[in-house]
PDB file as gemmi writes it, atoms N, CA and C in Angstrom:
CRYST1    1.000    1.000    1.000  90.00  90.00  90.00 P 1                      
ATOM      1  N   MET A   1      -2.768  11.455  -8.269  1.00  0.00           N  
ATOM      2  CA  MET A   1      -2.923  12.347  -9.507  1.00  0.00           C  
ATOM      3  C   MET A   1      -2.445  11.390 -10.690  1.00  0.00           C  
ATOM      4  N   ASP A   2      -3.174  11.504 -11.782  1.00  0.00           N  
ATOM      5  CA  ASP A   2      -2.745  11.111 -12.942  1.00  0.00           C  
ATOM      6  C   ASP A   2      -2.570  12.299 -13.975  1.00  0.00           C  
ATOM      7  N   GLY A   3      -1.446  13.046 -13.914  1.00  0.00           N  
ATOM      8  CA  GLY A   3      -1.139  14.028 -14.622  1.00  0.00           C  
ATOM      9  C   GLY A   3      -1.115  13.786 -16.038  1.00  0.00           C  
ATOM     10  N   ALA A   4      -0.733  12.628 -16.502  1.00  0.00           N  
ATOM     11  CA  ALA A   4      -0.592  12.437 -18.089  1.00  0.00           C  
ATOM     12  C   ALA A   4      -2.009  12.325 -18.518  1.00  0.00           C  
ATOM     13  N   ASN A   5      -2.985  12.061 -17.821  1.00  0.00           N  
ATOM     14  CA  ASN A   5      -4.324  12.111 -18.449  1.00  0.00           C  
ATOM     15  C   ASN A   5      -5.385  13.189 -17.596  1.00  0.00           C  
ATOM     16  N   ASN A   6      -4.739  14.113 -16.853  1.00  0.00           N  
ATOM     17  CA  ASN A   6      -5.404  15.173 -16.261  1.00  0.00           C  
ATOM     18  C   ASN A   6      -6.598  14.783 -15.560  1.00  0.00           C  
ATOM     19  N   ARG A   7      -6.323  13.984 -14.643  1.00  0.00           N  
ATOM     20  CA  ARG A   7      -7.444  13.310 -13.782  1.00  0.00           C  
ATOM     21  C   ARG A   7      -6.946  12.965 -12.284  1.00  0.00           C  
ATOM     22  N   VAL A   8      -7.766  12.849 -11.404  1.00  0.00           N  
ATOM     23  CA  VAL A   8      -7.532  12.316  -9.946  1.00  0.00           C  
ATOM     24  C   VAL A   8      -7.972  10.811  -9.991  1.00  0.00           C  
ATOM     25  N   LEU A   9      -7.112  10.149  -9.421  1.00  0.00           N  
ATOM     26  CA  LEU A   9      -7.288   8.662  -9.172  1.00  0.00           C  
ATOM     27  C   LEU A   9      -7.659   8.496  -7.687  1.00  0.00           C  
ATOM     28  N   LEU A  10      -8.883   8.086  -7.435  1.00  0.00           N  
ATOM     29  CA  LEU A  10      -9.299   7.808  -6.037  1.00  0.00           C  
ATOM     30  C   LEU A  10      -9.490   6.350  -5.728  1.00  0.00           C  
ATOM     31  N   TYR A  11      -8.605   5.777  -4.854  1.00  0.00           N  
ATOM     32  CA  TYR A  11      -8.746   4.438  -4.419  1.00  0.00           C  
ATOM     33  C   TYR A  11      -9.652   4.244  -3.180  1.00  0.00           C  
ATOM     34  N   ALA A  12     -10.646   3.456  -3.324  1.00  0.00           N  
ATOM     35  CA  ALA A  12     -11.634   3.421  -2.336  1.00  0.00           C  
ATOM     36  C   ALA A  12     -12.104   2.018  -2.115  1.00  0.00           C  
ATOM     37  N   THR A  13     -12.453   1.516  -0.770  1.00  0.00           N  
ATOM     38  CA  THR A  13     -12.962   0.282  -0.545  1.00  0.00           C  
ATOM     39  C   THR A  13     -14.519   0.388  -0.713  1.00  0.00           C  
ATOM     40  N   ASP A  14     -15.069   1.477  -0.726  1.00  0.00           N  
ATOM     41  CA  ASP A  14     -16.446   1.589  -0.933  1.00  0.00           C  
ATOM     42  C   ASP A  14     -16.709   2.681  -1.962  1.00  0.00           C  
ATOM     43  N   VAL A  15     -16.810   2.072  -3.340  1.00  0.00           N  
ATOM     44  CA  VAL A  15     -16.822   2.804  -4.431  1.00  0.00           C  
ATOM     45  C   VAL A  15     -18.193   3.692  -4.514  1.00  0.00           C  
ATOM     46  N   GLN A  16     -19.451   3.191  -4.154  1.00  0.00           N  
ATOM     47  CA  GLN A  16     -20.502   3.985  -4.011  1.00  0.00           C  
ATOM     48  C   GLN A  16     -20.383   5.327  -3.059  1.00  0.00           C  
ATOM     49  N   ARG A  17     -19.783   5.076  -1.956  1.00  0.00           N  
ATOM     50  CA  ARG A  17     -19.659   6.135  -1.041  1.00  0.00           C  
ATOM     51  C   ARG A  17     -18.540   7.156  -1.796  1.00  0.00           C  
ATOM     52  N   ALA A  18     -17.628   6.799  -2.346  1.00  0.00           N  
ATOM     53  CA  ALA A  18     -16.674   7.626  -2.870  1.00  0.00           C  
ATOM     54  C   ALA A  18     -17.401   8.456  -4.133  1.00  0.00           C  
ATOM     55  N   GLN A  19     -18.212   7.791  -4.701  1.00  0.00           N  
ATOM     56  CA  GLN A  19     -18.877   8.658  -5.849  1.00  0.00           C  
ATOM     57  C   GLN A  19     -19.651   9.576  -5.185  1.00  0.00           C  
ATOM     58  N   GLN A  20     -20.389   9.203  -4.223  1.00  0.00           N  
ATOM     59  CA  GLN A  20     -21.333  10.272  -3.407  1.00  0.00           C  
ATOM     60  C   GLN A  20     -20.513  11.440  -2.948  1.00  0.00           C  
ATOM     61  N   MET A  21     -19.359  11.066  -2.365  1.00  0.00           N  
ATOM     62  CA  MET A  21     -18.458  12.241  -1.795  1.00  0.00           C  
ATOM     63  C   MET A  21     -18.030  13.226  -2.964  1.00  0.00           C  
ATOM     64  N   ILE A  22     -17.735  12.502  -4.234  1.00  0.00           N  
ATOM     65  CA  ILE A  22     -17.200  13.279  -5.396  1.00  0.00           C  
ATOM     66  C   ILE A  22     -18.253  14.198  -5.873  1.00  0.00           C  
ATOM     67  N   GLN A  23     -19.558  13.697  -5.854  1.00  0.00           N  
ATOM     68  CA  GLN A  23     -20.793  14.436  -6.280  1.00  0.00           C  
ATOM     69  C   GLN A  23     -21.009  15.453  -5.287  1.00  0.00           C  
ATOM     70  N   SER A  24     -20.968  15.249  -4.101  1.00  0.00           N  
ATOM     71  CA  SER A  24     -21.132  16.332  -3.053  1.00  0.00           C  
ATOM     72  C   SER A  24     -20.084  17.412  -3.191  1.00  0.00           C  
ATOM     73  N   ALA A  25     -18.863  17.055  -3.499  1.00  0.00           N  
ATOM     74  CA  ALA A  25     -17.773  18.114  -3.601  1.00  0.00           C  
ATOM     75  C   ALA A  25     -18.138  18.942  -4.823  1.00  0.00           C  
ATOM     76  N   HIS A  26     -18.438  18.263  -5.956  1.00  0.00           N  
ATOM     77  CA  HIS A  26     -18.735  18.985  -7.078  1.00  0.00           C  
ATOM     78  C   HIS A  26     -19.988  19.982  -6.886  1.00  0.00           C  
ATOM     79  N   THR A  27     -20.948  19.622  -6.237  1.00  0.00           N  
ATOM     80  CA  THR A  27     -22.051  20.457  -5.821  1.00  0.00           C  
ATOM     81  C   THR A  27     -21.685  21.446  -4.898  1.00  0.00           C  
ATOM     82  N   ASP A  28     -20.988  21.205  -3.867  1.00  0.00           N  
ATOM     83  CA  ASP A  28     -20.536  22.353  -2.823  1.00  0.00           C  
ATOM     84  C   ASP A  28     -19.439  23.302  -3.503  1.00  0.00           C  
ATOM     85  N   ARG A  29     -18.680  22.613  -4.317  1.00  0.00           N  
ATOM     86  CA  ARG A  29     -17.608  23.631  -5.034  1.00  0.00           C  
ATOM     87  C   ARG A  29     -17.775  23.411  -6.534  1.00  0.00           C  
ATOM     88  N   PRO A  30     -18.577  24.153  -7.067  1.00  0.00           N  
ATOM     89  CA  PRO A  30     -18.654  24.058  -8.580  1.00  0.00           C  
ATOM     90  C   PRO A  30     -17.532  24.105  -9.506  1.00  0.00           C  
ATOM     91  N   ASP A  31     -16.504  24.925  -9.015  1.00  0.00           N  
ATOM     92  CA  ASP A  31     -15.313  25.100  -9.639  1.00  0.00           C  
ATOM     93  C   ASP A  31     -14.574  23.756  -9.741  1.00  0.00           C  
ATOM     94  N   THR A  32     -14.933  22.607  -8.965  1.00  0.00           N  
ATOM     95  CA  THR A  32     -14.347  21.414  -9.172  1.00  0.00           C  
ATOM     96  C   THR A  32     -15.038  20.474 -10.050  1.00  0.00           C  
ATOM     97  N   ALA A  33     -16.139  20.959 -10.617  1.00  0.00           N  
ATOM     98  CA  ALA A  33     -17.074  19.964 -11.529  1.00  0.00           C  
ATOM     99  C   ALA A  33     -16.290  19.595 -12.696  1.00  0.00           C  
ATOM    100  N   GLY A  34     -15.284  20.317 -13.348  1.00  0.00           N  
ATOM    101  CA  GLY A  34     -14.678  19.930 -14.519  1.00  0.00           C  
ATOM    102  C   GLY A  34     -13.422  19.004 -14.267  1.00  0.00           C  
ATOM    103  N   ILE A  35     -13.269  18.632 -13.065  1.00  0.00           N  
ATOM    104  CA  ILE A  35     -12.016  17.841 -12.659  1.00  0.00           C  
ATOM    105  C   ILE A  35     -12.578  16.220 -12.789  1.00  0.00           C  
ATOM    106  N   GLU A  36     -11.989  15.551 -13.644  1.00  0.00           N  
ATOM    107  CA  GLU A  36     -12.357  14.165 -13.650  1.00  0.00           C  
ATOM    108  C   GLU A  36     -11.748  13.388 -12.429  1.00  0.00           C  
ATOM    109  N   VAL A  37     -12.633  12.525 -11.793  1.00  0.00           N  
ATOM    110  CA  VAL A  37     -12.004  11.745 -10.849  1.00  0.00           C  
ATOM    111  C   VAL A  37     -12.511  10.287 -11.108  1.00  0.00           C  
ATOM    112  N   LYS A  38     -11.490   9.424 -11.220  1.00  0.00           N  
ATOM    113  CA  LYS A  38     -11.827   7.988 -11.489  1.00  0.00           C  
ATOM    114  C   LYS A  38     -11.628   7.304 -10.188  1.00  0.00           C  
ATOM    115  N   VAL A  39     -12.637   6.679  -9.786  1.00  0.00           N  
ATOM    116  CA  VAL A  39     -12.692   5.848  -8.578  1.00  0.00           C  
ATOM    117  C   VAL A  39     -12.246   4.411  -8.864  1.00  0.00           C  
ATOM    118  N   ILE A  40     -11.254   4.008  -8.240  1.00  0.00           N  
ATOM    119  CA  ILE A  40     -10.696   2.500  -8.343  1.00  0.00           C  
ATOM    120  C   ILE A  40     -11.014   1.733  -7.163  1.00  0.00           C  
ATOM    121  N   LYS A  41     -11.668   0.655  -7.229  1.00  0.00           N  
ATOM    122  CA  LYS A  41     -11.828  -0.215  -5.975  1.00  0.00           C  
ATOM    123  C   LYS A  41     -10.664  -0.765  -5.606  1.00  0.00           C  
ATOM    124  N   CYS A  42     -10.464  -0.661  -4.275  1.00  0.00           N  
ATOM    125  CA  CYS A  42      -9.251  -1.298  -3.553  1.00  0.00           C  
ATOM    126  C   CYS A  42      -9.830  -2.286  -2.369  1.00  0.00           C  
ATOM    127  N   THR A  43      -9.022  -3.164  -2.046  1.00  0.00           N  
ATOM    128  CA  THR A  43      -9.427  -4.193  -1.186  1.00  0.00           C  
ATOM    129  C   THR A  43      -9.236  -3.796   0.228  1.00  0.00           C  
ATOM    130  N   TYR A  44      -7.965  -3.184   0.601  1.00  0.00           N  
ATOM    131  CA  TYR A  44      -7.674  -2.855   1.886  1.00  0.00           C  
ATOM    132  C   TYR A  44      -7.629  -1.381   2.098  1.00  0.00           C  
ATOM    133  N   THR A  45      -7.875  -0.898   3.304  1.00  0.00           N  
ATOM    134  CA  THR A  45      -7.887   0.543   3.660  1.00  0.00           C  
ATOM    135  C   THR A  45      -6.428   0.771   3.954  1.00  0.00           C  
ATOM    136  N   SER A  46      -6.215   2.244   3.861  1.00  0.00           N  
ATOM    137  CA  SER A  46      -4.776   2.652   4.180  1.00  0.00           C  
ATOM    138  C   SER A  46      -4.580   2.233   5.527  1.00  0.00           C  
ATOM    139  N   LYS A  47      -5.472   2.362   6.518  1.00  0.00           N  
ATOM    140  CA  LYS A  47      -5.273   2.223   7.922  1.00  0.00           C  
ATOM    141  C   LYS A  47      -4.884   0.591   8.184  1.00  0.00           C  
ATOM    142  N   ASP A  48      -5.354  -0.275   7.404  1.00  0.00           N  
ATOM    143  CA  ASP A  48      -5.137  -1.737   7.530  1.00  0.00           C  
ATOM    144  C   ASP A  48      -3.788  -2.109   7.001  1.00  0.00           C  
ATOM    145  N   GLU A  49      -3.398  -1.362   5.928  1.00  0.00           N  
ATOM    146  CA  GLU A  49      -2.226  -1.488   5.270  1.00  0.00           C  
ATOM    147  C   GLU A  49      -1.184  -0.996   6.054  1.00  0.00           C  
ATOM    148  N   ARG A  50      -1.280   0.273   6.681  1.00  0.00           N  
ATOM    149  CA  ARG A  50      -0.252   0.786   7.585  1.00  0.00           C  
ATOM    150  C   ARG A  50       0.025  -0.100   8.672  1.00  0.00           C  
ATOM    151  N   ALA A  51      -1.058  -0.675   9.295  1.00  0.00           N  
ATOM    152  CA  ALA A  51      -0.832  -1.446  10.458  1.00  0.00           C  
ATOM    153  C   ALA A  51      -0.031  -2.843  10.207  1.00  0.00           C  
ATOM    154  N   ALA A  52      -0.272  -3.272   8.951  1.00  0.00           N  
ATOM    155  CA  ALA A  52       0.528  -4.449   8.496  1.00  0.00           C  
ATOM    156  C   ALA A  52       1.889  -4.037   8.379  1.00  0.00           C  
ATOM    157  N   VAL A  53       2.138  -2.834   7.709  1.00  0.00           N  
ATOM    158  CA  VAL A  53       3.512  -2.271   7.527  1.00  0.00           C  
ATOM    159  C   VAL A  53       4.070  -2.205   8.860  1.00  0.00           C  
ATOM    160  N   ASP A  54       3.394  -1.694   9.825  1.00  0.00           N  
ATOM    161  CA  ASP A  54       4.049  -1.306  11.241  1.00  0.00           C  
ATOM    162  C   ASP A  54       4.474  -2.783  11.891  1.00  0.00           C  
ATOM    163  N   ARG A  55       3.660  -3.841  11.723  1.00  0.00           N  
ATOM    164  CA  ARG A  55       3.983  -5.046  12.267  1.00  0.00           C  
ATOM    165  C   ARG A  55       5.161  -5.614  11.697  1.00  0.00           C  
ATOM    166  N   VAL A  56       5.330  -5.548  10.327  1.00  0.00           N  
ATOM    167  CA  VAL A  56       6.447  -6.015   9.674  1.00  0.00           C  
ATOM    168  C   VAL A  56       7.826  -5.301   9.855  1.00  0.00           C  
ATOM    169  N   VAL A  57       7.566  -3.941  10.015  1.00  0.00           N  
ATOM    170  CA  VAL A  57       8.846  -3.052  10.460  1.00  0.00           C  
ATOM    171  C   VAL A  57       9.310  -3.339  11.842  1.00  0.00           C  
ATOM    172  N   ALA A  58       8.241  -3.614  12.747  1.00  0.00           N  
ATOM    173  CA  ALA A  58       8.586  -3.986  14.084  1.00  0.00           C  
ATOM    174  C   ALA A  58       9.333  -5.284  14.074  1.00  0.00           C  
ATOM    175  N   ALA A  59       8.908  -6.097  13.426  1.00  0.00           N  
ATOM    176  CA  ALA A  59       9.746  -7.555  13.318  1.00  0.00           C  
ATOM    177  C   ALA A  59      11.194  -7.371  12.828  1.00  0.00           C  
ATOM    178  N   GLN A  60      11.268  -6.599  11.719  1.00  0.00           N  
ATOM    179  CA  GLN A  60      12.494  -6.155  11.079  1.00  0.00           C  
ATOM    180  C   GLN A  60      13.515  -5.543  12.187  1.00  0.00           C  
ATOM    181  N   LEU A  61      12.909  -4.547  13.068  1.00  0.00           N  
ATOM    182  CA  LEU A  61      13.682  -3.821  13.970  1.00  0.00           C  
ATOM    183  C   LEU A  61      14.236  -4.816  15.106  1.00  0.00           C  
ATOM    184  N   THR A  62      13.456  -5.797  15.390  1.00  0.00           N  
ATOM    185  CA  THR A  62      13.812  -6.713  16.384  1.00  0.00           C  
ATOM    186  C   THR A  62      14.522  -7.935  16.002  1.00  0.00           C  
ATOM    187  N   LYS A  63      14.878  -7.871  14.637  1.00  0.00           N  
ATOM    188  CA  LYS A  63      15.537  -8.866  14.039  1.00  0.00           C  
ATOM    189  C   LYS A  63      15.086 -10.321  14.227  1.00  0.00           C  
ATOM    190  N   THR A  64      13.628 -10.329  14.015  1.00  0.00           N  
ATOM    191  CA  THR A  64      12.999 -11.742  14.296  1.00  0.00           C  
ATOM    192  C   THR A  64      12.812 -12.344  12.830  1.00  0.00           C  
ATOM    193  N   LEU A  65      12.929 -11.564  11.784  1.00  0.00           N  
ATOM    194  CA  LEU A  65      12.635 -12.210  10.456  1.00  0.00           C  
ATOM    195  C   LEU A  65      13.708 -13.079   9.916  1.00  0.00           C  
ATOM    196  N   LYS A  66      13.448 -14.141   9.166  1.00  0.00           N  
ATOM    197  CA  LYS A  66      14.398 -15.214   8.822  1.00  0.00           C  
ATOM    198  C   LYS A  66      15.394 -14.791   7.703  1.00  0.00           C  
ATOM    199  N   SER A  67      15.242 -13.622   7.173  1.00  0.00           N  
ATOM    200  CA  SER A  67      16.175 -13.163   6.133  1.00  0.00           C  
ATOM    201  C   SER A  67      16.098 -11.456   6.294  1.00  0.00           C  
ATOM    202  N   GLU A  68      17.143 -10.937   5.628  1.00  0.00           N  
ATOM    203  CA  GLU A  68      17.327  -9.522   5.757  1.00  0.00           C  
ATOM    204  C   GLU A  68      16.151  -8.757   4.922  1.00  0.00           C  
ATOM    205  N   THR A  69      15.545  -7.778   5.629  1.00  0.00           N  
ATOM    206  CA  THR A  69      14.597  -6.928   4.931  1.00  0.00           C  
ATOM    207  C   THR A  69      15.083  -5.421   5.103  1.00  0.00           C  
ATOM    208  N   TYR A  70      14.661  -4.734   4.231  1.00  0.00           N  
ATOM    209  CA  TYR A  70      15.026  -3.379   4.326  1.00  0.00           C  
ATOM    210  C   TYR A  70      13.982  -2.262   4.564  1.00  0.00           C  
ATOM    211  N   GLY A  71      12.695  -2.739   4.562  1.00  0.00           N  
ATOM    212  CA  GLY A  71      11.596  -1.921   4.842  1.00  0.00           C  
ATOM    213  C   GLY A  71      10.242  -2.550   4.291  1.00  0.00           C  
ATOM    214  N   ALA A  72       9.188  -1.689   4.500  1.00  0.00           N  
ATOM    215  CA  ALA A  72       7.897  -2.203   4.039  1.00  0.00           C  
ATOM    216  C   ALA A  72       7.037  -0.812   3.668  1.00  0.00           C  
ATOM    217  N   ALA A  73       6.135  -1.167   2.761  1.00  0.00           N  
ATOM    218  CA  ALA A  73       5.242   0.000   2.332  1.00  0.00           C  
ATOM    219  C   ALA A  73       3.954  -0.542   1.672  1.00  0.00           C  
ATOM    220  N   PRO A  74       2.993   0.255   1.923  1.00  0.00           N  
ATOM    221  CA  PRO A  74       1.512  -0.085   1.340  1.00  0.00           C  
ATOM    222  C   PRO A  74       1.883   0.074  -0.152  1.00  0.00           C  
ATOM    223  N   THR A  75       1.031  -0.798  -0.941  1.00  0.00           N  
ATOM    224  CA  THR A  75       0.954  -0.583  -2.368  1.00  0.00           C  
ATOM    225  C   THR A  75       0.088   0.617  -2.650  1.00  0.00           C  
ATOM    226  N   ALA A  76       0.284   1.159  -3.750  1.00  0.00           N  
ATOM    227  CA  ALA A  76      -0.426   2.442  -4.223  1.00  0.00           C  
ATOM    228  C   ALA A  76      -1.924   2.100  -4.519  1.00  0.00           C  
ATOM    229  N   ASP A  77      -2.152   0.903  -4.806  1.00  0.00           N  
ATOM    230  CA  ASP A  77      -3.480   0.540  -5.361  1.00  0.00           C  
ATOM    231  C   ASP A  77      -4.299  -0.084  -4.273  1.00  0.00           C  
ATOM    232  N   GLY A  78      -3.943  -0.171  -3.034  1.00  0.00           N  
ATOM    233  CA  GLY A  78      -4.803  -0.718  -1.882  1.00  0.00           C  
ATOM    234  C   GLY A  78      -4.892  -2.341  -2.082  1.00  0.00           C  
ATOM    235  N   THR A  79      -3.824  -2.896  -2.652  1.00  0.00           N  
ATOM    236  CA  THR A  79      -3.977  -4.440  -2.734  1.00  0.00           C  
ATOM    237  C   THR A  79      -3.156  -5.183  -1.718  1.00  0.00           C  
ATOM    238  N   GLY A  80      -2.537  -4.468  -0.910  1.00  0.00           N  
ATOM    239  CA  GLY A  80      -1.685  -5.158   0.109  1.00  0.00           C  
ATOM    240  C   GLY A  80      -0.350  -4.176   0.323  1.00  0.00           C  
ATOM    241  N   ILE A  81       0.625  -4.873   0.889  1.00  0.00           N  
ATOM    242  CA  ILE A  81       1.898  -4.191   1.250  1.00  0.00           C  
ATOM    243  C   ILE A  81       3.196  -4.927   0.393  1.00  0.00           C  
ATOM    244  N   GLN A  82       4.175  -4.195   0.272  1.00  0.00           N  
ATOM    245  CA  GLN A  82       5.361  -4.739  -0.347  1.00  0.00           C  
ATOM    246  C   GLN A  82       6.472  -4.646   0.788  1.00  0.00           C  
ATOM    247  N   VAL A  83       7.276  -5.803   0.847  1.00  0.00           N  
ATOM    248  CA  VAL A  83       8.382  -5.926   1.879  1.00  0.00           C  
ATOM    249  C   VAL A  83       9.771  -5.996   1.009  1.00  0.00           C  
ATOM    250  N   PHE A  84      10.484  -5.153   1.281  1.00  0.00           N  
ATOM    251  CA  PHE A  84      11.746  -4.978   0.521  1.00  0.00           C  
ATOM    252  C   PHE A  84      12.869  -5.798   1.191  1.00  0.00           C  
ATOM    253  N   THR A  85      13.460  -6.650   0.351  1.00  0.00           N  
ATOM    254  CA  THR A  85      14.404  -7.652   0.838  1.00  0.00           C  
ATOM    255  C   THR A  85      15.581  -7.850  -0.253  1.00  0.00           C  
ATOM    256  N   SER A  86      16.588  -8.691   0.217  1.00  0.00           N  
ATOM    257  CA  SER A  86      17.592  -9.078  -0.598  1.00  0.00           C  
ATOM    258  C   SER A  86      17.265 -10.141  -1.547  1.00  0.00           C  
ATOM    259  N   ALA A  87      18.100 -10.328  -2.647  1.00  0.00           N  
ATOM    260  CA  ALA A  87      17.967 -11.360  -3.688  1.00  0.00           C  
ATOM    261  C   ALA A  87      17.854 -12.780  -3.006  1.00  0.00           C  
ATOM    262  N   GLU A  88      18.528 -12.891  -1.934  1.00  0.00           N  
ATOM    263  CA  GLU A  88      18.357 -14.123  -1.022  1.00  0.00           C  
ATOM    264  C   GLU A  88      17.056 -14.171  -0.412  1.00  0.00           C  
ATOM    265  N   GLY A  89      16.524 -13.061   0.079  1.00  0.00           N  
ATOM    266  CA  GLY A  89      15.243 -13.071   0.815  1.00  0.00           C  
ATOM    267  C   GLY A  89      14.041 -13.420  -0.216  1.00  0.00           C  
ATOM    268  N   LEU A  90      14.274 -12.973  -1.466  1.00  0.00           N  
ATOM    269  CA  LEU A  90      13.149 -13.179  -2.481  1.00  0.00           C  
ATOM    270  C   LEU A  90      13.051 -14.786  -2.663  1.00  0.00           C  
ATOM    271  N   LYS A  91      14.043 -15.486  -2.597  1.00  0.00           N  
ATOM    272  CA  LYS A  91      14.135 -16.975  -2.821  1.00  0.00           C  
ATOM    273  C   LYS A  91      13.588 -17.758  -1.522  1.00  0.00           C  
ATOM    274  N   SER A  92      13.438 -16.906  -0.483  1.00  0.00           N  
ATOM    275  CA  SER A  92      13.122 -17.833   0.778  1.00  0.00           C  
ATOM    276  C   SER A  92      11.701 -17.932   1.055  1.00  0.00           C  
ATOM    277  N   PRO A  93      11.268 -19.273   0.739  1.00  0.00           N  
ATOM    278  CA  PRO A  93       9.718 -19.447   1.164  1.00  0.00           C  
ATOM    279  C   PRO A  93       9.387 -19.177   2.633  1.00  0.00           C  
ATOM    280  N   ASP A  94      10.368 -19.490   3.525  1.00  0.00           N  
ATOM    281  CA  ASP A  94      10.290 -19.273   4.877  1.00  0.00           C  
ATOM    282  C   ASP A  94       9.994 -17.776   5.280  1.00  0.00           C  
ATOM    283  N   LEU A  95      10.720 -17.005   4.553  1.00  0.00           N  
ATOM    284  CA  LEU A  95      10.699 -15.490   4.843  1.00  0.00           C  
ATOM    285  C   LEU A  95       9.137 -15.064   4.365  1.00  0.00           C  
ATOM    286  N   ALA A  96       8.890 -15.500   3.182  1.00  0.00           N  
ATOM    287  CA  ALA A  96       7.475 -15.057   2.581  1.00  0.00           C  
ATOM    288  C   ALA A  96       6.340 -15.628   3.601  1.00  0.00           C  
ATOM    289  N   LYS A  97       6.512 -16.720   4.052  1.00  0.00           N  
ATOM    290  CA  LYS A  97       5.434 -17.298   5.140  1.00  0.00           C  
ATOM    291  C   LYS A  97       5.398 -16.521   6.239  1.00  0.00           C  
ATOM    292  N   GLN A  98       6.570 -16.084   6.902  1.00  0.00           N  
ATOM    293  CA  GLN A  98       6.779 -15.361   8.054  1.00  0.00           C  
ATOM    294  C   GLN A  98       6.205 -14.051   8.013  1.00  0.00           C  
ATOM    295  N   VAL A  99       6.585 -13.283   6.824  1.00  0.00           N  
ATOM    296  CA  VAL A  99       6.193 -11.947   6.609  1.00  0.00           C  
ATOM    297  C   VAL A  99       4.512 -12.019   6.471  1.00  0.00           C  
ATOM    298  N   GLN A 100       3.968 -13.069   5.809  1.00  0.00           N  
ATOM    299  CA  GLN A 100       2.541 -13.137   5.494  1.00  0.00           C  
ATOM    300  C   GLN A 100       1.841 -13.284   6.830  1.00  0.00           C  
ATOM    301  N   SER A 101       2.515 -14.191   7.724  1.00  0.00           N  
ATOM    302  CA  SER A 101       1.810 -14.339   8.850  1.00  0.00           C  
ATOM    303  C   SER A 101       1.817 -13.113   9.773  1.00  0.00           C  
ATOM    304  N   ILE A 102       2.854 -12.302   9.738  1.00  0.00           N  
ATOM    305  CA  ILE A 102       2.866 -11.063  10.470  1.00  0.00           C  
ATOM    306  C   ILE A 102       1.894  -9.919   9.961  1.00  0.00           C  
ATOM    307  N   ALA A 103       1.890 -10.074   8.597  1.00  0.00           N  
ATOM    308  CA  ALA A 103       0.989  -8.966   8.045  1.00  0.00           C  
ATOM    309  C   ALA A 103      -0.574  -9.236   8.099  1.00  0.00           C  
ATOM    310  N   GLY A 104      -0.883 -10.506   8.513  1.00  0.00           N  
ATOM    311  CA  GLY A 104      -2.326 -10.801   8.782  1.00  0.00           C  
ATOM    312  C   GLY A 104      -3.030 -10.921   7.481  1.00  0.00           C  
ATOM    313  N   SER A 105      -4.296 -10.486   7.432  1.00  0.00           N  
ATOM    314  CA  SER A 105      -5.160 -10.722   6.261  1.00  0.00           C  
ATOM    315  C   SER A 105      -4.752  -9.777   5.108  1.00  0.00           C  
ATOM    316  N   VAL A 106      -3.719  -8.849   5.324  1.00  0.00           N  
ATOM    317  CA  VAL A 106      -3.273  -8.000   4.205  1.00  0.00           C  
ATOM    318  C   VAL A 106      -2.100  -8.769   3.516  1.00  0.00           C  
ATOM    319  N   PRO A 107      -2.433  -8.890   2.179  1.00  0.00           N  
ATOM    320  CA  PRO A 107      -1.361  -9.663   1.314  1.00  0.00           C  
ATOM    321  C   PRO A 107       0.029  -8.925   1.335  1.00  0.00           C  
ATOM    322  N   ALA A 108       1.149  -9.604   1.601  1.00  0.00           N  
ATOM    323  CA  ALA A 108       2.430  -9.226   1.559  1.00  0.00           C  
ATOM    324  C   ALA A 108       3.361  -9.701   0.444  1.00  0.00           C  
ATOM    325  N   THR A 109       3.910  -8.983  -0.353  1.00  0.00           N  
ATOM    326  CA  THR A 109       4.720  -9.255  -1.364  1.00  0.00           C  
ATOM    327  C   THR A 109       6.170  -8.897  -1.231  1.00  0.00           C  
ATOM    328  N   LEU A 110       7.022  -9.940  -1.344  1.00  0.00           N  
ATOM    329  CA  LEU A 110       8.561  -9.712  -1.187  1.00  0.00           C  
ATOM    330  C   LEU A 110       8.806  -9.048  -2.524  1.00  0.00           C  
ATOM    331  N   VAL A 111       9.610  -7.930  -2.601  1.00  0.00           N  
ATOM    332  CA  VAL A 111      10.177  -7.289  -3.719  1.00  0.00           C  
ATOM    333  C   VAL A 111      11.654  -7.037  -3.411  1.00  0.00           C  
ATOM    334  N   LEU A 112      12.351  -6.972  -4.612  1.00  0.00           N  
ATOM    335  CA  LEU A 112      13.918  -6.787  -4.316  1.00  0.00           C  
ATOM    336  C   LEU A 112      14.164  -5.158  -3.838  1.00  0.00           C  
ATOM    337  N   GLY A 113      14.871  -5.070  -2.911  1.00  0.00           N  
ATOM    338  CA  GLY A 113      15.152  -3.824  -2.212  1.00  0.00           C  
ATOM    339  C   GLY A 113      16.637  -3.645  -2.028  1.00  0.00           C  
ATOM    340  N   SER A 114      17.086  -2.684  -1.437  1.00  0.00           N  
ATOM    341  CA  SER A 114      18.437  -2.381  -1.160  1.00  0.00           C  
ATOM    342  C   SER A 114      18.595  -1.647   0.068  1.00  0.00           C  
ATOM    343  N   LYS A 115      19.821  -1.831   0.676  1.00  0.00           N  
ATOM    344  CA  LYS A 115      20.041  -1.211   2.034  1.00  0.00           C  
ATOM    345  C   LYS A 115      20.160   0.427   1.845  1.00  0.00           C  
ATOM    346  N   GLY A 116      19.436   0.955   2.673  1.00  0.00           N  
ATOM    347  CA  GLY A 116      19.756   2.618   2.630  1.00  0.00           C  
ATOM    348  C   GLY A 116      21.060   3.072   2.800  1.00  0.00           C  
ATOM    349  N   VAL A 117      21.183   4.303   2.218  1.00  0.00           N  
ATOM    350  CA  VAL A 117      22.484   5.026   2.420  1.00  0.00           C  
ATOM    351  C   VAL A 117      22.424   5.968   3.394  1.00  0.00           C  
ATOM    352  N   PRO A 118      23.308   5.944   4.437  1.00  0.00           N  
ATOM    353  CA  PRO A 118      23.309   6.836   5.595  1.00  0.00           C  
ATOM    354  C   PRO A 118      23.331   8.459   5.110  1.00  0.00           C  
ATOM    355  N   ALA A 119      22.695   9.243   5.781  1.00  0.00           N  
ATOM    356  CA  ALA A 119      22.626  10.521   5.313  1.00  0.00           C  
ATOM    357  C   ALA A 119      24.067  11.345   5.796  1.00  0.00           C  
TER     358      ALA A 119                                                      
END                                                                             
């Protein structure tokens, strides 16, 4: 949702198919015809990103990563995943290489994160 602009943002790997889906929805449900939907091309599917995240988190849980990490998540725009790490981890080319190797073809970006707070 892009509430500030009163529209829906739809990220899709197949823009033409997404446009057809929107048109079909507007035809089947005329009450949705006034809702603007902006289709934005993304490179990776949610399924691909989730699989990469799962692999990175598994490595984190088994403590096989070369530096401390706090978690991982898909990017909102379908361009890859983010891996949350310490300031030290951000400076580590070895961690960046290792994480990318684990993520496979899905780009992995290291970002500054923090330890979670126990509930």
